PDB file with SEQRES, HELIX, SHEET and CRYST1 records, atoms N, CA, C and O in Angstrom:
SEQRES   1 A   75  MET ASN ILE VAL THR SER ASN LEU GLN ASN GLN THR LEU          
SEQRES   2 A   75  PRO CYS GLY LYS CYS HIS LYS TRP VAL ASN SER ASN HIS          
SEQRES   3 A   75  GLY ALA ILE GLN CYS GLY ASN CYS TYR LEU TRP ILE HIS          
SEQRES   4 A   75  TYR ARG TYR ASN GLY LEU THR LEU ASP ASP PHE GLN ARG          
SEQRES   5 A   75  LEU GLN LEU ASN MET GLU GLU TRP PHE CYS LYS ILE TYR          
SEQRES   6 A   75  ILE CYS ASN ILE PHE PRO PHE THR SER LEU                      
HELIX    1 AA1 TYR A   40  ASN A   43  5                                   4    
HELIX    2 AA2 LEU A   47  ASN A   56  1                                  10    
HELIX    3 AA3 LYS A   63  ILE A   69  1                                   7    
HELIX    4 AA4 PRO A   71  SER A   74  5                                   4    
SHEET    1 AA1 2 LEU A  13  PRO A  14  0                                        
SHEET    2 AA1 2 TRP A  21  VAL A  22 -1                                        
SHEET    1 AA2 2 ALA A  28  GLN A  30  0                                        
SHEET    2 AA2 2 TRP A  37  HIS A  39 -1                                        
CRYST1    1.000    1.000    1.000  90.00  90.00  90.00 P 1           1          
ATOM      1  N   MET A   1     -65.083  -1.387 143.161  1.00  0.00           N  
ATOM      2  CA  MET A   1     -63.932  -2.031 142.569  1.00  0.00           C  
ATOM      3  C   MET A   1     -63.807  -3.447 143.102  1.00  0.00           C  
ATOM      4  O   MET A   1     -63.918  -3.678 144.306  1.00  0.00           O  
ATOM      5  N   ASN A   2     -63.578  -4.384 142.209  1.00  0.00           N  
ATOM      6  CA  ASN A   2     -63.423  -5.762 142.604  1.00  0.00           C  
ATOM      7  C   ASN A   2     -61.950  -6.048 142.856  1.00  0.00           C  
ATOM      8  O   ASN A   2     -61.103  -5.717 142.026  1.00  0.00           O  
ATOM      9  N   ILE A   3     -61.643  -6.651 143.979  1.00  0.00           N  
ATOM     10  CA  ILE A   3     -60.279  -6.956 144.365  1.00  0.00           C  
ATOM     11  C   ILE A   3     -59.916  -8.369 143.924  1.00  0.00           C  
ATOM     12  O   ILE A   3     -60.717  -9.297 144.038  1.00  0.00           O  
ATOM     13  N   VAL A   4     -58.698  -8.514 143.421  1.00  0.00           N  
ATOM     14  CA  VAL A   4     -58.197  -9.818 143.015  1.00  0.00           C  
ATOM     15  C   VAL A   4     -58.006 -10.686 144.252  1.00  0.00           C  
ATOM     16  O   VAL A   4     -57.428 -10.249 145.247  1.00  0.00           O  
ATOM     17  N   THR A   5     -58.497 -11.913 144.179  1.00  0.00           N  
ATOM     18  CA  THR A   5     -58.346 -12.822 145.309  1.00  0.00           C  
ATOM     19  C   THR A   5     -58.391 -14.262 144.824  1.00  0.00           C  
ATOM     20  O   THR A   5     -58.978 -14.553 143.782  1.00  0.00           O  
ATOM     21  N   SER A   6     -57.793 -15.131 145.554  1.00  0.00           N  
ATOM     22  CA  SER A   6     -57.932 -16.576 145.250  1.00  0.00           C  
ATOM     23  C   SER A   6     -58.804 -17.251 146.287  1.00  0.00           C  
ATOM     24  O   SER A   6     -59.032 -18.458 146.201  1.00  0.00           O  
ATOM     25  N   ASN A   7     -59.298 -16.510 147.261  1.00  0.00           N  
ATOM     26  CA  ASN A   7     -60.089 -17.092 148.332  1.00  0.00           C  
ATOM     27  C   ASN A   7     -61.563 -17.067 147.943  1.00  0.00           C  
ATOM     28  O   ASN A   7     -62.207 -16.021 148.017  1.00  0.00           O  
ATOM     29  N   LEU A   8     -62.087 -18.188 147.537  1.00  0.00           N  
ATOM     30  CA  LEU A   8     -63.473 -18.290 147.138  1.00  0.00           C  
ATOM     31  C   LEU A   8     -64.385 -18.632 148.304  1.00  0.00           C  
ATOM     32  O   LEU A   8     -65.590 -18.806 148.118  1.00  0.00           O  
ATOM     33  N   GLN A   9     -63.828 -18.729 149.501  1.00  0.00           N  
ATOM     34  CA  GLN A   9     -64.574 -19.040 150.706  1.00  0.00           C  
ATOM     35  C   GLN A   9     -65.464 -20.259 150.533  1.00  0.00           C  
ATOM     36  O   GLN A   9     -66.661 -20.234 150.821  1.00  0.00           O  
ATOM     37  N   ASN A  10     -64.831 -21.341 150.045  1.00  0.00           N  
ATOM     38  CA  ASN A  10     -65.485 -22.641 149.879  1.00  0.00           C  
ATOM     39  C   ASN A  10     -66.598 -22.662 148.831  1.00  0.00           C  
ATOM     40  O   ASN A  10     -67.399 -23.596 148.801  1.00  0.00           O  
ATOM     41  N   GLN A  11     -66.656 -21.663 147.989  1.00  0.00           N  
ATOM     42  CA  GLN A  11     -67.634 -21.688 146.886  1.00  0.00           C  
ATOM     43  C   GLN A  11     -67.025 -22.485 145.743  1.00  0.00           C  
ATOM     44  O   GLN A  11     -65.803 -22.585 145.627  1.00  0.00           O  
ATOM     45  N   THR A  12     -67.864 -23.041 144.917  1.00  0.00           N  
ATOM     46  CA  THR A  12     -67.391 -23.680 143.700  1.00  0.00           C  
ATOM     47  C   THR A  12     -68.129 -23.039 142.534  1.00  0.00           C  
ATOM     48  O   THR A  12     -69.358 -23.059 142.473  1.00  0.00           O  
ATOM     49  N   LEU A  13     -67.379 -22.484 141.632  1.00  0.00           N  
ATOM     50  CA  LEU A  13     -67.919 -21.795 140.466  1.00  0.00           C  
ATOM     51  C   LEU A  13     -67.155 -22.289 139.241  1.00  0.00           C  
ATOM     52  O   LEU A  13     -66.008 -22.718 139.374  1.00  0.00           O  
ATOM     53  N   PRO A  14     -67.752 -22.241 138.060  1.00  0.00           N  
ATOM     54  CA  PRO A  14     -67.019 -22.679 136.889  1.00  0.00           C  
ATOM     55  C   PRO A  14     -66.012 -21.610 136.426  1.00  0.00           C  
ATOM     56  O   PRO A  14     -66.263 -20.408 136.517  1.00  0.00           O  
ATOM     57  N   CYS A  15     -64.872 -22.094 135.930  1.00  0.00           N  
ATOM     58  CA  CYS A  15     -63.878 -21.215 135.328  1.00  0.00           C  
ATOM     59  C   CYS A  15     -64.473 -20.664 134.035  1.00  0.00           C  
ATOM     60  O   CYS A  15     -65.073 -21.414 133.265  1.00  0.00           O  
ATOM     61  N   GLY A  16     -64.319 -19.391 133.791  1.00  0.00           N  
ATOM     62  CA  GLY A  16     -64.843 -18.761 132.592  1.00  0.00           C  
ATOM     63  C   GLY A  16     -64.190 -19.229 131.317  1.00  0.00           C  
ATOM     64  O   GLY A  16     -64.736 -19.022 130.233  1.00  0.00           O  
ATOM     65  N   LYS A  17     -63.026 -19.860 131.420  1.00  0.00           N  
ATOM     66  CA  LYS A  17     -62.284 -20.323 130.253  1.00  0.00           C  
ATOM     67  C   LYS A  17     -62.459 -21.831 130.021  1.00  0.00           C  
ATOM     68  O   LYS A  17     -62.894 -22.250 128.948  1.00  0.00           O  
ATOM     69  N   CYS A  18     -62.119 -22.637 131.030  1.00  0.00           N  
ATOM     70  CA  CYS A  18     -62.148 -24.113 130.849  1.00  0.00           C  
ATOM     71  C   CYS A  18     -63.460 -24.721 131.329  1.00  0.00           C  
ATOM     72  O   CYS A  18     -63.742 -25.879 131.021  1.00  0.00           O  
ATOM     73  N   HIS A  19     -64.261 -23.980 132.065  1.00  0.00           N  
ATOM     74  CA  HIS A  19     -65.567 -24.408 132.576  1.00  0.00           C  
ATOM     75  C   HIS A  19     -65.479 -25.519 133.621  1.00  0.00           C  
ATOM     76  O   HIS A  19     -66.495 -26.109 133.987  1.00  0.00           O  
ATOM     77  N   LYS A  20     -64.265 -25.806 134.103  1.00  0.00           N  
ATOM     78  CA  LYS A  20     -64.113 -26.744 135.221  1.00  0.00           C  
ATOM     79  C   LYS A  20     -64.338 -25.960 136.509  1.00  0.00           C  
ATOM     80  O   LYS A  20     -64.220 -24.735 136.524  1.00  0.00           O  
ATOM     81  N   TRP A  21     -64.662 -26.668 137.585  1.00  0.00           N  
ATOM     82  CA  TRP A  21     -64.960 -25.994 138.851  1.00  0.00           C  
ATOM     83  C   TRP A  21     -63.725 -25.339 139.436  1.00  0.00           C  
ATOM     84  O   TRP A  21     -62.620 -25.877 139.354  1.00  0.00           O  
ATOM     85  N   VAL A  22     -63.924 -24.186 140.019  1.00  0.00           N  
ATOM     86  CA  VAL A  22     -62.868 -23.443 140.706  1.00  0.00           C  
ATOM     87  C   VAL A  22     -63.155 -23.539 142.194  1.00  0.00           C  
ATOM     88  O   VAL A  22     -64.242 -23.178 142.644  1.00  0.00           O  
ATOM     89  N   ASN A  23     -62.197 -24.017 142.952  1.00  0.00           N  
ATOM     90  CA  ASN A  23     -62.334 -24.127 144.409  1.00  0.00           C  
ATOM     91  C   ASN A  23     -61.363 -23.174 145.096  1.00  0.00           C  
ATOM     92  O   ASN A  23     -60.506 -22.581 144.440  1.00  0.00           O  
ATOM     93  N   SER A  24     -61.492 -23.025 146.402  1.00  0.00           N  
ATOM     94  CA  SER A  24     -60.663 -22.066 147.147  1.00  0.00           C  
ATOM     95  C   SER A  24     -59.183 -22.408 147.095  1.00  0.00           C  
ATOM     96  O   SER A  24     -58.347 -21.523 147.280  1.00  0.00           O  
ATOM     97  N   ASN A  25     -58.837 -23.652 146.851  1.00  0.00           N  
ATOM     98  CA  ASN A  25     -57.424 -24.019 146.804  1.00  0.00           C  
ATOM     99  C   ASN A  25     -56.853 -23.979 145.374  1.00  0.00           C  
ATOM    100  O   ASN A  25     -55.692 -24.334 145.165  1.00  0.00           O  
ATOM    101  N   HIS A  26     -57.648 -23.555 144.405  1.00  0.00           N  
ATOM    102  CA  HIS A  26     -57.185 -23.419 143.034  1.00  0.00           C  
ATOM    103  C   HIS A  26     -56.628 -22.010 142.817  1.00  0.00           C  
ATOM    104  O   HIS A  26     -57.081 -21.062 143.459  1.00  0.00           O  
ATOM    105  N   GLY A  27     -55.683 -21.870 141.949  1.00  0.00           N  
ATOM    106  CA  GLY A  27     -55.161 -20.566 141.609  1.00  0.00           C  
ATOM    107  C   GLY A  27     -56.082 -19.879 140.608  1.00  0.00           C  
ATOM    108  O   GLY A  27     -55.910 -20.034 139.399  1.00  0.00           O  
ATOM    109  N   ALA A  28     -57.049 -19.131 141.097  1.00  0.00           N  
ATOM    110  CA  ALA A  28     -58.005 -18.476 140.221  1.00  0.00           C  
ATOM    111  C   ALA A  28     -58.241 -17.051 140.706  1.00  0.00           C  
ATOM    112  O   ALA A  28     -58.172 -16.766 141.901  1.00  0.00           O  
ATOM    113  N   ILE A  29     -58.513 -16.184 139.776  1.00  0.00           N  
ATOM    114  CA  ILE A  29     -58.817 -14.798 140.109  1.00  0.00           C  
ATOM    115  C   ILE A  29     -60.071 -14.357 139.373  1.00  0.00           C  
ATOM    116  O   ILE A  29     -60.452 -14.936 138.356  1.00  0.00           O  
ATOM    117  N   GLN A  30     -60.699 -13.327 139.904  1.00  0.00           N  
ATOM    118  CA  GLN A  30     -61.970 -12.883 139.362  1.00  0.00           C  
ATOM    119  C   GLN A  30     -61.753 -11.611 138.541  1.00  0.00           C  
ATOM    120  O   GLN A  30     -61.075 -10.683 138.981  1.00  0.00           O  
ATOM    121  N   CYS A  31     -62.338 -11.583 137.348  1.00  0.00           N  
ATOM    122  CA  CYS A  31     -62.235 -10.413 136.489  1.00  0.00           C  
ATOM    123  C   CYS A  31     -62.956  -9.237 137.131  1.00  0.00           C  
ATOM    124  O   CYS A  31     -64.053  -9.392 137.666  1.00  0.00           O  
ATOM    125  N   GLY A  32     -62.339  -8.064 137.077  1.00  0.00           N  
ATOM    126  CA  GLY A  32     -62.906  -6.869 137.673  1.00  0.00           C  
ATOM    127  C   GLY A  32     -64.087  -6.311 136.905  1.00  0.00           C  
ATOM    128  O   GLY A  32     -64.758  -5.403 137.395  1.00  0.00           O  
ATOM    129  N   ASN A  33     -64.361  -6.822 135.726  1.00  0.00           N  
ATOM    130  CA  ASN A  33     -65.490  -6.314 134.950  1.00  0.00           C  
ATOM    131  C   ASN A  33     -66.591  -7.353 134.776  1.00  0.00           C  
ATOM    132  O   ASN A  33     -67.740  -7.111 135.146  1.00  0.00           O  
ATOM    133  N   CYS A  34     -66.244  -8.511 134.211  1.00  0.00           N  
ATOM    134  CA  CYS A  34     -67.295  -9.521 133.928  1.00  0.00           C  
ATOM    135  C   CYS A  34     -67.516 -10.461 135.108  1.00  0.00           C  
ATOM    136  O   CYS A  34     -68.461 -11.249 135.099  1.00  0.00           O  
ATOM    137  N   TYR A  35     -66.654 -10.389 136.127  1.00  0.00           N  
ATOM    138  CA  TYR A  35     -66.770 -11.156 137.373  1.00  0.00           C  
ATOM    139  C   TYR A  35     -66.652 -12.654 137.190  1.00  0.00           C  
ATOM    140  O   TYR A  35     -67.033 -13.413 138.081  1.00  0.00           O  
ATOM    141  N   LEU A  36     -66.129 -13.102 136.047  1.00  0.00           N  
ATOM    142  CA  LEU A  36     -65.851 -14.527 135.859  1.00  0.00           C  
ATOM    143  C   LEU A  36     -64.613 -14.893 136.647  1.00  0.00           C  
ATOM    144  O   LEU A  36     -63.673 -14.103 136.739  1.00  0.00           O  
ATOM    145  N   TRP A  37     -64.607 -16.101 137.223  1.00  0.00           N  
ATOM    146  CA  TRP A  37     -63.402 -16.637 137.850  1.00  0.00           C  
ATOM    147  C   TRP A  37     -62.636 -17.386 136.774  1.00  0.00           C  
ATOM    148  O   TRP A  37     -63.211 -18.185 136.034  1.00  0.00           O  
ATOM    149  N   ILE A  38     -61.348 -17.129 136.690  1.00  0.00           N  
ATOM    150  CA  ILE A  38     -60.466 -17.744 135.682  1.00  0.00           C  
ATOM    151  C   ILE A  38     -59.254 -18.351 136.383  1.00  0.00           C  
ATOM    152  O   ILE A  38     -58.616 -17.694 137.206  1.00  0.00           O  
ATOM    153  N   HIS A  39     -58.939 -19.592 136.061  1.00  0.00           N  
ATOM    154  CA  HIS A  39     -57.668 -20.158 136.530  1.00  0.00           C  
ATOM    155  C   HIS A  39     -56.552 -19.308 135.937  1.00  0.00           C  
ATOM    156  O   HIS A  39     -56.554 -19.040 134.736  1.00  0.00           O  
ATOM    157  N   TYR A  40     -55.616 -18.888 136.750  1.00  0.00           N  
ATOM    158  CA  TYR A  40     -54.595 -17.928 136.291  1.00  0.00           C  
ATOM    159  C   TYR A  40     -53.816 -18.458 135.086  1.00  0.00           C  
ATOM    160  O   TYR A  40     -53.443 -17.678 134.210  1.00  0.00           O  
ATOM    161  N   ARG A  41     -53.566 -19.753 135.025  1.00  0.00           N  
ATOM    162  CA  ARG A  41     -52.755 -20.289 133.932  1.00  0.00           C  
ATOM    163  C   ARG A  41     -53.460 -20.197 132.581  1.00  0.00           C  
ATOM    164  O   ARG A  41     -52.798 -20.179 131.543  1.00  0.00           O  
ATOM    165  N   TYR A  42     -54.803 -20.139 132.577  1.00  0.00           N  
ATOM    166  CA  TYR A  42     -55.547 -20.024 131.320  1.00  0.00           C  
ATOM    167  C   TYR A  42     -55.553 -18.603 130.775  1.00  0.00           C  
ATOM    168  O   TYR A  42     -56.021 -18.362 129.662  1.00  0.00           O  
ATOM    169  N   ASN A  43     -55.044 -17.685 131.540  1.00  0.00           N  
ATOM    170  CA  ASN A  43     -55.024 -16.303 131.095  1.00  0.00           C  
ATOM    171  C   ASN A  43     -53.599 -15.851 130.809  1.00  0.00           C  
ATOM    172  O   ASN A  43     -53.340 -14.659 130.643  1.00  0.00           O  
ATOM    173  N   GLY A  44     -52.682 -16.801 130.753  1.00  0.00           N  
ATOM    174  CA  GLY A  44     -51.296 -16.481 130.404  1.00  0.00           C  
ATOM    175  C   GLY A  44     -50.498 -15.863 131.560  1.00  0.00           C  
ATOM    176  O   GLY A  44     -49.447 -15.264 131.330  1.00  0.00           O  
ATOM    177  N   LEU A  45     -50.979 -16.001 132.778  1.00  0.00           N  
ATOM    178  CA  LEU A  45     -50.255 -15.488 133.940  1.00  0.00           C  
ATOM    179  C   LEU A  45     -49.339 -16.556 134.497  1.00  0.00           C  
ATOM    180  O   LEU A  45     -49.665 -17.743 134.483  1.00  0.00           O  
ATOM    181  N   THR A  46     -48.192 -16.125 134.987  1.00  0.00           N  
ATOM    182  CA  THR A  46     -47.311 -17.033 135.701  1.00  0.00           C  
ATOM    183  C   THR A  46     -47.757 -17.051 137.167  1.00  0.00           C  
ATOM    184  O   THR A  46     -48.559 -16.221 137.595  1.00  0.00           O  
ATOM    185  N   LEU A  47     -47.231 -17.999 137.915  1.00  0.00           N  
ATOM    186  CA  LEU A  47     -47.529 -18.045 139.344  1.00  0.00           C  
ATOM    187  C   LEU A  47     -47.063 -16.778 140.015  1.00  0.00           C  
ATOM    188  O   LEU A  47     -47.741 -16.259 140.903  1.00  0.00           O  
ATOM    189  N   ASP A  48     -45.888 -16.258 139.596  1.00  0.00           N  
ATOM    190  CA  ASP A  48     -45.363 -14.997 140.161  1.00  0.00           C  
ATOM    191  C   ASP A  48     -46.316 -13.834 139.881  1.00  0.00           C  
ATOM    192  O   ASP A  48     -46.576 -13.015 140.763  1.00  0.00           O  
ATOM    193  N   ASP A  49     -46.842 -13.762 138.632  1.00  0.00           N  
ATOM    194  CA  ASP A  49     -47.808 -12.703 138.295  1.00  0.00           C  
ATOM    195  C   ASP A  49     -49.045 -12.811 139.178  1.00  0.00           C  
ATOM    196  O   ASP A  49     -49.530 -11.813 139.711  1.00  0.00           O  
ATOM    197  N   PHE A  50     -49.540 -14.017 139.323  1.00  0.00           N  
ATOM    198  CA  PHE A  50     -50.729 -14.281 140.122  1.00  0.00           C  
ATOM    199  C   PHE A  50     -50.525 -13.840 141.573  1.00  0.00           C  
ATOM    200  O   PHE A  50     -51.384 -13.176 142.154  1.00  0.00           O  
ATOM    201  N   GLN A  51     -49.377 -14.216 142.153  1.00  0.00           N  
ATOM    202  CA  GLN A  51     -49.081 -13.869 143.539  1.00  0.00           C  
ATOM    203  C   GLN A  51     -48.890 -12.358 143.694  1.00  0.00           C  
ATOM    204  O   GLN A  51     -49.290 -11.790 144.710  1.00  0.00           O  
ATOM    205  N   ARG A  52     -48.284 -11.699 142.698  1.00  0.00           N  
ATOM    206  CA  ARG A  52     -48.115 -10.242 142.753  1.00  0.00           C  
ATOM    207  C   ARG A  52     -49.467  -9.533 142.743  1.00  0.00           C  
ATOM    208  O   ARG A  52     -49.685  -8.578 143.489  1.00  0.00           O  
ATOM    209  N   LEU A  53     -50.371 -10.012 141.886  1.00  0.00           N  
ATOM    210  CA  LEU A  53     -51.708  -9.438 141.833  1.00  0.00           C  
ATOM    211  C   LEU A  53     -52.420  -9.598 143.155  1.00  0.00           C  
ATOM    212  O   LEU A  53     -53.104  -8.675 143.597  1.00  0.00           O  
ATOM    213  N   GLN A  54     -52.281 -10.737 143.798  1.00  0.00           N  
ATOM    214  CA  GLN A  54     -52.893 -10.978 145.105  1.00  0.00           C  
ATOM    215  C   GLN A  54     -52.302 -10.064 146.160  1.00  0.00           C  
ATOM    216  O   GLN A  54     -53.027  -9.457 146.949  1.00  0.00           O  
ATOM    217  N   LEU A  55     -50.999  -9.973 146.168  1.00  0.00           N  
ATOM    218  CA  LEU A  55     -50.304  -9.185 147.196  1.00  0.00           C  
ATOM    219  C   LEU A  55     -50.658  -7.706 147.097  1.00  0.00           C  
ATOM    220  O   LEU A  55     -50.904  -7.052 148.110  1.00  0.00           O  
ATOM    221  N   ASN A  56     -50.684  -7.186 145.888  1.00  0.00           N  
ATOM    222  CA  ASN A  56     -50.932  -5.756 145.672  1.00  0.00           C  
ATOM    223  C   ASN A  56     -52.419  -5.435 145.583  1.00  0.00           C  
ATOM    224  O   ASN A  56     -52.805  -4.269 145.493  1.00  0.00           O  
ATOM    225  N   MET A  57     -53.263  -6.486 145.608  1.00  0.00           N  
ATOM    226  CA  MET A  57     -54.701  -6.310 145.502  1.00  0.00           C  
ATOM    227  C   MET A  57     -55.088  -5.455 144.286  1.00  0.00           C  
ATOM    228  O   MET A  57     -55.928  -4.559 144.371  1.00  0.00           O  
ATOM    229  N   GLU A  58     -54.451  -5.763 143.167  1.00  0.00           N  
ATOM    230  CA  GLU A  58     -54.700  -5.027 141.937  1.00  0.00           C  
ATOM    231  C   GLU A  58     -55.965  -5.510 141.245  1.00  0.00           C  
ATOM    232  O   GLU A  58     -56.307  -6.691 141.318  1.00  0.00           O  
ATOM    233  N   GLU A  59     -56.650  -4.609 140.583  1.00  0.00           N  
ATOM    234  CA  GLU A  59     -57.783  -5.001 139.766  1.00  0.00           C  
ATOM    235  C   GLU A  59     -57.242  -5.660 138.514  1.00  0.00           C  
ATOM    236  O   GLU A  59     -56.232  -5.224 137.962  1.00  0.00           O  
ATOM    237  N   TRP A  60     -57.910  -6.708 138.064  1.00  0.00           N  
ATOM    238  CA  TRP A  60     -57.434  -7.520 136.959  1.00  0.00           C  
ATOM    239  C   TRP A  60     -58.581  -7.764 135.993  1.00  0.00           C  
ATOM    240  O   TRP A  60     -59.731  -7.904 136.409  1.00  0.00           O  
ATOM    241  N   PHE A  61     -58.266  -7.816 134.695  1.00  0.00           N  
ATOM    242  CA  PHE A  61     -59.291  -8.062 133.672  1.00  0.00           C  
ATOM    243  C   PHE A  61     -58.882  -9.274 132.842  1.00  0.00           C  
ATOM    244  O   PHE A  61     -57.735  -9.377 132.408  1.00  0.00           O  
ATOM    245  N   CYS A  62     -59.817 -10.184 132.626  1.00  0.00           N  
ATOM    246  CA  CYS A  62     -59.548 -11.419 131.907  1.00  0.00           C  
ATOM    247  C   CYS A  62     -59.441 -11.161 130.391  1.00  0.00           C  
ATOM    248  O   CYS A  62     -59.888 -10.132 129.885  1.00  0.00           O  
ATOM    249  N   LYS A  63     -58.846 -12.113 129.699  1.00  0.00           N  
ATOM    250  CA  LYS A  63     -58.699 -12.016 128.255  1.00  0.00           C  
ATOM    251  C   LYS A  63     -60.053 -12.001 127.542  1.00  0.00           C  
ATOM    252  O   LYS A  63     -60.185 -11.376 126.489  1.00  0.00           O  
ATOM    253  N   ILE A  64     -61.045 -12.669 128.091  1.00  0.00           N  
ATOM    254  CA  ILE A  64     -62.365 -12.690 127.488  1.00  0.00           C  
ATOM    255  C   ILE A  64     -62.912 -11.272 127.412  1.00  0.00           C  
ATOM    256  O   ILE A  64     -63.408 -10.845 126.370  1.00  0.00           O  
ATOM    257  N   TYR A  65     -62.820 -10.544 128.526  1.00  0.00           N  
ATOM    258  CA  TYR A  65     -63.286  -9.164 128.566  1.00  0.00           C  
ATOM    259  C   TYR A  65     -62.457  -8.256 127.662  1.00  0.00           C  
ATOM    260  O   TYR A  65     -63.010  -7.440 126.925  1.00  0.00           O  
ATOM    261  N   ILE A  66     -61.128  -8.396 127.715  1.00  0.00           N  
ATOM    262  CA  ILE A  66     -60.231  -7.573 126.882  1.00  0.00           C  
ATOM    263  C   ILE A  66     -60.557  -7.778 125.409  1.00  0.00           C  
ATOM    264  O   ILE A  66     -60.615  -6.807 124.654  1.00  0.00           O  
ATOM    265  N   CYS A  67     -60.770  -9.025 124.982  1.00  0.00           N  
ATOM    266  CA  CYS A  67     -61.081  -9.311 123.572  1.00  0.00           C  
ATOM    267  C   CYS A  67     -62.436  -8.734 123.172  1.00  0.00           C  
ATOM    268  O   CYS A  67     -62.642  -8.385 122.010  1.00  0.00           O  
ATOM    269  N   ASN A  68     -63.354  -8.632 124.121  1.00  0.00           N  
ATOM    270  CA  ASN A  68     -64.666  -8.068 123.808  1.00  0.00           C  
ATOM    271  C   ASN A  68     -64.594  -6.546 123.627  1.00  0.00           C  
ATOM    272  O   ASN A  68     -65.310  -6.003 122.786  1.00  0.00           O  
ATOM    273  N   ILE A  69     -63.758  -5.852 124.385  1.00  0.00           N  
ATOM    274  CA  ILE A  69     -63.690  -4.403 124.229  1.00  0.00           C  
ATOM    275  C   ILE A  69     -62.663  -3.984 123.188  1.00  0.00           C  
ATOM    276  O   ILE A  69     -62.763  -2.895 122.622  1.00  0.00           O  
ATOM    277  N   PHE A  70     -61.670  -4.841 122.928  1.00  0.00           N  
ATOM    278  CA  PHE A  70     -60.656  -4.579 121.907  1.00  0.00           C  
ATOM    279  C   PHE A  70     -60.631  -5.795 120.984  1.00  0.00           C  
ATOM    280  O   PHE A  70     -59.762  -6.654 121.136  1.00  0.00           O  
ATOM    281  N   PRO A  71     -61.575  -5.892 120.016  1.00  0.00           N  
ATOM    282  CA  PRO A  71     -61.712  -7.115 119.224  1.00  0.00           C  
ATOM    283  C   PRO A  71     -60.496  -7.475 118.384  1.00  0.00           C  
ATOM    284  O   PRO A  71     -60.360  -8.634 117.994  1.00  0.00           O  
ATOM    285  N   PHE A  72     -59.617  -6.544 118.091  1.00  0.00           N  
ATOM    286  CA  PHE A  72     -58.459  -6.859 117.253  1.00  0.00           C  
ATOM    287  C   PHE A  72     -57.302  -7.418 118.049  1.00  0.00           C  
ATOM    288  O   PHE A  72     -56.270  -7.752 117.468  1.00  0.00           O  
ATOM    289  N   THR A  73     -57.439  -7.535 119.388  1.00  0.00           N  
ATOM    290  CA  THR A  73     -56.351  -8.087 120.181  1.00  0.00           C  
ATOM    291  C   THR A  73     -56.167  -9.597 119.980  1.00  0.00           C  
ATOM    292  O   THR A  73     -55.119 -10.148 120.315  1.00  0.00           O  
ATOM    293  N   SER A  74     -57.168 -10.246 119.444  1.00  0.00           N  
ATOM    294  CA  SER A  74     -57.068 -11.695 119.233  1.00  0.00           C  
ATOM    295  C   SER A  74     -56.470 -12.041 117.886  1.00  0.00           C  
ATOM    296  O   SER A  74     -56.298 -13.223 117.589  1.00  0.00           O  
ATOM    297  N   LEU A  75     -56.148 -11.069 117.066  1.00  0.00           N  
ATOM    298  CA  LEU A  75     -55.562 -11.342 115.753  1.00  0.00           C  
ATOM    299  C   LEU A  75     -54.104 -11.712 115.859  1.00  0.00           C  
ATOM    300  O   LEU A  75     -53.458 -11.973 114.844  1.00  0.00           O  
TER     301      LEU A  75                                                      
END                                                                             
């Protein structure tokens, strides 16, 4: 199981949505299935949602993955 975290340990990876670099000080979380890092704001999360996910160490799935398994969710 992949744990939600914003600590990239000084890695830089592209955001799966905007393709800009994600750094350890950016608010980004990793999808539990496709393992893409996504800036939380591009997935419709509020800062409170993001912090709750971090605190509870909940598994999280990005919209890209959700739309792939449930194709009618984007309608």
